[in-house]
N, C-alpha and C positions, 0 to 999 in steps of 0.2 A: 550861436550853437544849441542853446536849449530850444529855441524856436524850430531849429532843423529837426531834432529829435523828436519833438512833439509832432511835427507834420508827418514824419516817418512812422510814428507810433499810429496815428489815426489813419494813415494810409494802409498799414498792414493789419491793424486790429479793430478798426472802426467799422469794417465792413462785416456784415452778418456771415457772408460766404466764408471769409478767412476766419472768423471765430469759429464757425462750425468745423472747418477744417482742422484747426488746432484743437478743438475739443475732441474730435474723432481720433486725432493722433495721440492725444494724451490718454484717452480711454482705451485705446488699442493697447498702448504701452503698459498701462495698469493691469489690464485684463491678461496680457501676456505674462506679466511678472506674477500675478495672482494664480493663473493656471500653472505655470511653471513651478511655483512654490507649492501648490497643492499636489502637483504630480510628484514632485520630489518627496514630499512627506508621505504621501500614500505609497509611492513606489519603494521607499525605504521600508515600510512595513510589510508590504507584499513580498519584497525581495528576502527580507529577514524571515518571514513566515514560511516562504517556499523553501529556502535553504534549510532551516531548522527542521522542517518536515522531512526533507531528502536526507539530512544528517541522522535524524532519529530513526528512519526507515533503514538507512544503511548500517547504522550501528547495531540495530537488531539483527540484520541478516549476518553481519560479520560475527557478532555474539553467537548466533545459532550455529554458524559454520565451525567456529573454534570449539564450540561445546560439543558438536558431533565428533570432531576430531578427537577430542580429550575422552569423550564417553566410548569412542570405539576403541581406543587403547585400553580403557579400564576394563571394557568387556572381554577384550582379548586376554588381558592379564588374568581376569577372573577364571576364564576357561582354562588357561594355563595352570592357575593354581589349584583349580579342582583335579587337574591331572597329576600334579605333584604333591598334593596333600597326602598326609599320613606316611610319608617316606622321608627319612633324614639321611639316608646313605649317600655321601657326596658323590661317589663314583656314578651310581645310578643316575642322580640328579644332573650330573655333569653331562652324561650321556644323552639324557632326555632333552637337555637344553640344545645340544648340537643338532638334534633332529627338528629344531624350531627355526631353521634358517629364514623360512618365509616370514617371520615375524620381524626380521631385521628391516624390512621394508618400512615398519612403523617405529622401530626403536634402534638407537645406536649400539645398544647392548642389554643384555638380560642378566640379573643376579638373583640368587636364592640364598636367604639366610636361615639360621636356626632360631629357636626361641629366645636366645640371649642377644640376638643381633649380629652375630659373625656371619660373614659371608662364606658359604660352603660350596657354592657353584657359581660360575659366570660363564657368559658366552657373547661375543668372542672373549677369548681369554686376554685379560690385560695384566701384565705384570704388576704385582703388588696389591690387586684388588681382592684376590682370594684370601680369606682368613681376616680381612679387615673388619674391625669392630664398629658397628653402627648403633650399639645399644644406647649411646648418649646423644644420638641424633634427635632433632625435633621431630622429623618424619616417623622414626621408628617409635617414639613415645606416643605420637599421635595414633599410629597404626594399632599398637598394643592396647591403648586405651579405649578407642572408639570401635575397633574391629571392623572398620570401613575403609575403602579405597581412599588414598590421600596423594595429593600431588605436593611435592617438597617446594622449598623456596629455591630460586635459581642459584647455581654455582657454576664455576669454571671447570671443565673437564681437565684432568691432568694430562691425558694423553693428546686430546685434540685441542685443548687450549681455546674451547669454544663454550659460550653460555649453554647451559643445559638445566633440565629439571628431572627429577625422579618421579615417576608415576608407580605407585606401589600398592599391592592388595594383600591382605593377610591370608596366610595358610593355616587352616584349622584341621585338628584332628577329628577322629570319629566321634568324640565327645564335645566337640566344639571347641576344645581348648587352643589357645594360641601357639603355633608351631614355628612362627617366623613370618616371612613375607616373600613375595615374588615381585621384583621391581623391574621396570623398563627404563632405561635412560633415554631421553628424547632431546635432541638438539634443537635450540630455538632458532637456529639459522637455516637448517636444511631438513628439518623433521617433518615438513609438510603441515605444521600447525597454523602457520601464518601465511600460507600461499595466497589466499584471497586478499589479505591486507596489502601484499606486495603489489597485487594487481589493481587495487582500487585507484581511481584518479579523482582528485577534488581539485582540479585546476593547478596553477603553477605553485601555490604555496599551501594548499590544504593538505592535510595528511591524517593518518590514522596511527593509533598507538595502543599498546597493551600494557598494563602494569599489575602487579599483584596487590593484594588487599593490604600487604604490609608496606607498600610504597616503593618496590623496585620495578624499574622499567624493563619489560620483557621484549618489547618489540617497538622500534622507531625508525623511521627512514633514515635518520642520522645514526649510523651503527655506533658512532662514539658514545651515545647516550644510553646504550643498552647496559643494563646491571647497575646503572646510576640511579639515585633517589629522585623521586618526582618532586615538583616545587612544593613549597610549603603551604599550609592552609591559608595564610594571609595572602600568598601570591595568586592561589587559585582555589577559592572556596568551594566551586562546583566540584572540582576534583577531589577535594578532601571528603566531600559528602558521598561521591561515587566510591571512594575506597572503604567507606562504612556500610555499603550495600544499596546506596540509592541509584536509581535509574531515571534518567531524564535529560533535559537540554536546557540551554540558556546562553547568555553572553557572559564571557569573562576574559581574563589576561591570558595570552599564550606564553610559550617559553621565552619569546624574543621581547615580551612586554606589550605586544601590540593587542588590542582588543579583537575578539573573534567570537564566532559561533561554535558551541561545543555541544556534543551529544554523547551519552554515556549509557552502556548496557552492561550487564553482569554475566560473567561465565561461571556459573554456580558450581559445576563439578570440580574446577580447579580454584576457586575463590580469586578469580581475575576479574578485571574490569577492562573493557573495550572503550576507547575514546575516539571520537572524530573531531577535528578542529579545522575551522575555515576562517582565515583573517577577514575582518569586517570589510576592509578595503577591497579585497578581491571579490566579495559577494555583492559589493555596490558598483563595481567597475562597470558592468553593462549599463546600469541605470545612469551613471554619470555621462557615459559616451551618448546616450539616448537624450538627455536633458540638453547636452551641448548642441546636438543635431537639431533638436526641436527648437532651441532658441534661435540659431541662424535661419532656420526655415521661416519662423515667424517674422524675424526681422526683416529678412528679404522680402516677404509678402507685403510688410508695412511700407517698405520703400517703393515697391512696385505699385502699391494700391494708391498712393498719395496723388499722383497726377490724375488717375482715374477718378478719385473721389472729388478732386477739384472741378473736373469737368462735369461729373454728375451733379454736385451741388450747384454749379452754375445753371445747369439745365433745370434743375428742381426749382430754383429761385426765381425763374422766368416769370411764373404767374404772379409773384409779388409785384413785379413792375407793371404787368398787365392790370392788376387790381388797383394799383395807384393811379393809372391813367384812366380807367372805368370810373373810379370814385370821382376823379377830377371832372370827367364828362358829366356825371350825374349832378355834381354841383354846378355845372354850367348849363344843365337841362338839355343836353344833347341825347341822353338815353334815359328810359324809365326804370331800368333795372340793371344790376350787375349780372353779367353773363360770362363765367369763366369756364373754360375748357381744361379742368385739372381734376386729378383724383387725390389731391391733398385734403385731408379731413379739415384742417385748420382753415384754409382758405375758403372751403366751401362752407363751413359755419359763418365765416364773416360775410360771405356773399349772401347766405340765406337771410341775414338781418335786412337785406334790401329786396327780398322777394316775398312773396305770398306765403302764408302757412300751409296751404295746399300743396304747393310745389315741393315744400320740405318733406311733407308726408308721403307723397308719391315717390320721391327719390329714396327714403328709407325702405318703403315696401319693395321697391325694384331691387335695393340691394340684399334685402332678406331673401327674396326668391332666388336671386342669383347665387347667394351662399348655400341655400338648401340644395339647389341643383347641383351646385359643385360637390358638396359633401356626399350626395347620393350617387354621383358619378365615380367618385373616389372609391367609395365603399364597394360599389358593384363592379368595378374594374380591377381592383387589387387582388392579387393570388392568394393573400393571407386571409384565413377565416376570421371574421369579425362579427360581433353582435352587440346589441343594446338591450338592456333590461330595464323595467320600470321600477318605481319606488317599492312595489310589492315583491320584486324579484322575478317576475315573469319576463321572459325574453319576448320582446316585441318586434325584433328584426334580425334577421340572419342574411349576411351577403351570399351571393352565389357561391363563392368559395367554401364557406362553411356548410351550405346545404349539401354540396357535393361530397364534401369530407364526411359528413355525418349519415349520408345516405337518405336525406329528407327531400321529399318532392317539394317543388316551389309552392304549390298550393296547399300543403299541409299545415297544420297549426305547430308552431315550435313549442308551445306551452308545456308539453309533456316530455320534454328532452331528458329531464332528470331521472325519469323511470328507466332509461336505457343505461345508466350508469351501473357498473359492476356492484353487486350487493355489498362486497366487502369494503369498497370505496364510498358508497353512497352516504352513510351517516356523517363521516367526517367532512365530506365535500358539502353537504348541506348545511351542517353547523357553521363552517367558515363562511359559507355564502350569506346566510342570515347575519353572522357577525359583521361581515364587511358592509352590508346594507345598513346596520344599525349604528355601525361606529364611523363609517366612511373611510376605513381602511382598505388597503390593497387586497385583492383576492388572488393568490397564486397557488396553484394546486396541480399535482399529476395524478390522474385518474384512468381507470379503464372504462371504455365505452363500447357497448354492443350495438352495431348497426342492425337494421332490419334484415339485412342478408346474412345475420349470424356471424359476420366478421368482428373480431374484437380489436379496437384500437387502444393505443396508449396516447392520450392527450395531455397537453400542457396548456392549462387555461389560466390567463392573466387579465384581470379586469381591475378597473379604477373607478371609484365613485365620482360622480359629477356633482359638485356642491355649488349651491347658491352663495353669491358674495354677501348678501344680506341675510342674516338669520342662521346660516350655517347649515340649512336643511339640504339633504341629498335628493337628487332628482332621479337617481338610478345608478345603473353601471355601464360602462363602456369598455368592451374587452376584446381580446383576440385569442385565437386557439392554434395550437401547432400540433401536427401529427408527429409524434415522437416514437412511433411504433418500431421503425427500423433501428433507431438508436438504442432503445431498451433491448431489442432482440440481439444486437451486437454486443451490448454489455452482458447479457446473459450467456452469449457464447464465449466471450472472454473470461468469465467467472468459471464456466465449466472447463475450459481448457487449461486453466491455472491449477487445477485440481485432479486432473485426469491424465493417465499415461497415453501418449500418442500411439504407440504400438498396438496395445491391447484394448484400449478404451476403458480399462479399469481406473479406480483411484489411484493417484500417485501418493508418495509419502506425505506431502502436505495435507492433502484432502482426507487421508486416512487418519492422520493424527488429530485433525479437527474433529473428525466423528468420534474418535476415541475419547477427546475431551469432553464432548457432549454427552456421550454415553456415562463417562465417569462421573460428570455432574449430576446426571440423573440418578445414579447409583448412591451418590452421597446424599442426595436430597430426599429420595423415595425409596432407597434400597432395591430398586429395580435390577435384577441380576443381569450380567452381560459376560458373554465369554469371548476369548480371543485365540484365534489360531494362526500360528506362524510356522511357514515351512519354505524350504527351497527345494530344488530339483536333484535328485540323485542321478549321476551318470550324464549330466547335461553337457559337460565340457567337451566330449568327443563329438557331439553333434556340430557344435561350432567349429572344432578343429579340423574334423574330417569332412564334414558336409557343407561347411560355410555358414556364415552368419545368416544368410537368407533362410536357409533350412532352420537354423536356430530360432529365428523370429517366427518362422510358420509353427514351430512346436509351442512356442510361448503363446501365440495367438490361440492354438487349439486348446490348450491348457486353461487359458482365461475363459474360453467359451464353455468349456466343460464345468469348471469350478462355479461360474455365475450361474449355470443351470442347475447345479446340484444343490445350491444353498437356497435359503428362503428369499422371498422378494424383499422382505425388511433388512436382510443382511447386507454388509458392505464388504466388497471384495477389492483388494489393492494389490498393485504390483509395486513394491518399494524400491525396487532397482535390481538390475540383472536378473538372476533366477530366483529372487526372494519375493515371497507373496505373504499376504496377511488377510485374514477374515475376521471381521467384528460381528458378533452374534448378540444383537440387543434382545433383552428379554428372553434369555436362554440359559438354562441350568447346564451345569458342568457335564451331567450325564448326557443330556441332548447334544452338547458340543461334541462329546466323544464320539457318538454315534455319526454325527455329520462329518467329523474328521476321518472316520473310517470309510464312509461312503466316498469321500474325495479321494482318499488313497486308492481305493478300489477302480474308481472310475478313471483316473489319470493313469493307472497302470495299463489300461486298454489302449491308451493313445499311442500312435505310432506315426512316424514321418519316414519317407523313403527317398534316399538319394539316388536319382536316376543314373542308369549306368552310362558310362562314357568309354567309347571305344571297346576295348577288351575288358575293362573293369565292370563287373557285375554290379547291379544295384544292390543297395544295402539298406535294411530297415533299422530304425532306432527307436528305443523306447526309454522312458524314464519312469522312476519311482519318486514317492514323496516321503520325507522325514518331518513329520508334523509335531509340533509341541503345542499343547492346549492348556489354557489356564482360565481362571475367572477373576473378576474384581474381588478384593478383600477389604474388609473394614480396617485393616492395618495399613493399606495402600495410601500414601499420601499424594501421589501422582500417577500418571499413566506409565511412567518409566518402570515402575516396580512390576506392574504386570507384563510389560513389554520384555523385561529381563527374564522373568519367569518363563514365558512362552518361548524366548529364544534359547534359554538354556535347556527347556525341555526338547526343543527341536535339534539342538546340539547333541543331546544324550540319545534321541532317536537315531540320529546318523551314526553315533559311536556303537550303538547296539545291533548295527548290521543294516541299517537303511530300510526303507520301505516299511515303516513303523510309525505308530502314534504313541506319544509320551503325554500323559496328563499330569500336569504339576500344580497343586494347590498351595496357597500361602501356609507357611508353617505357622502352627499355633504356638503359644508361649511354652518353651521349654521341650518341644518336639521337633522331629525333623519333617522336612517336606514329604507330602504324600505322593508317590510316584505310581503311575498305572501304565504299563506298556502293552500295546496291541501290535501283534506282528502278522505279516501275510502268511 
């Protein structure tokens, strides 16, 4: 039996062909395992990084959305507070609240208190709410102490039995004394605060949540968790950091104990935090399926390739049998040299020991010429631009594709190519070029290139140093060039569209706020003055209602053209939404801004659109006017929101003063009131 196993072993593994086949199979399996392992590790990192970036971006968008919702309600209450200030007559206040039915789209109810915290007016009227004492509530104490808007801790409404919060702003008298507050009750379930969170999709198990800084859950897909406490710091340290004001992302435990990706952003006006959570298993699910498919594909290829490898190895080893036969014939004197018809280098080296040195040299020279011809043919026929540079950095060869790309004639010297690089890109590109030649590192750069016909291209140049195996010296660079002009142009178009209004071509809210931030940063660093104008259109609603939205859009486009024409080239004009516009005037004083605002008011007043007659209905002409609010950055401003609020408040006052007017509002100095200047038509 042992002899039988020995014979089988020699039969199967004694053959060089079988050993090579077994070695190839083992090497294939090892490569597959190694590649799959590396793919899994790199894939996990890429999947985690991609998902974390997505969560971070979504959390910022959600926080911005909720911040806008809260800020809009605070601004509304502040305008209502200015209307109700300096009056404590309950009957008058109750009547004024009834006239604010439009605010019930934002609030479940409105309340007004006196200086002691007693509710003296509410709308809609809820039994038991009037004369309710709030003086000992935390939100009342915070309002009276800080004199700033405040969002209360969540509570359950007595009438609706739903979770709610109270957004309140102080009422102040003529001397700035505290007279109580105006508050709006907002439902957490249907108040519109968390509409975007309800629409977000993070797969089957991913979700978004909102909590207060004190640790109460305000929003969660599982409604049973609303008003409950968030997990402890030991269970979720990242969430505990977020409750202290931290913004960021990471990996931590979810409510069900599973590890997952998390991202947090702050909602500063309400002292809330938004969190996005994605289970790790769900994030890695596509990668697991891909790895399984890849394993079966590679395994199937291995099974299919084994018979082919066996045939190929048998064919490749035929010259060995011929070599054995010819060596035997040489030994018998039947031939003078070995003559094998094969391309196998090993067998050729063995046969060269039986032949003359001159034959070996001629064979090597022939192979060298063939390789050079092959390389030259490949470089000349490839559609990709390619070049070769010597040790000094001078380009010695450009293939036809690169010559055509750069507009270089075939007979021209390519040595001065670097002079056509854009002046802004030239120093950095040449420094990196010399560094790559000196250190042997890769050269990868995107740069602008001027052709002889004055066309400018965006090029991506990627070159690698050719190193000698002995001594580590560089022979030069070999690289390729891609024309990425179209891609860069597309990226520029996308950036423009992201910050501009498609109807008017003006900046949208995002683009306008970014330029406001830049101007405010310049003001803080260099005290460069900048002015801000906010306005909306008077009597615009009848155009849409009677003439239709197409006529309203035409009016908006004409106004945008006139405003852009009236301001300076350095100014930024934006349509922030609907009929709301803004103008940023960098390096502009408040007096100059007032003059520009008045010119805008007069210019827009001359614009008109006409509704064409239909049947017996005569054509009708529509005009609009502007209510403009003007302000400038102040040293007391901590963010652009302060200037925006002043300009918006000034615009609101201009409208209340009869429309078609300009109100200039400057930041109040310590102990004084804001300075108002009104211009009327």
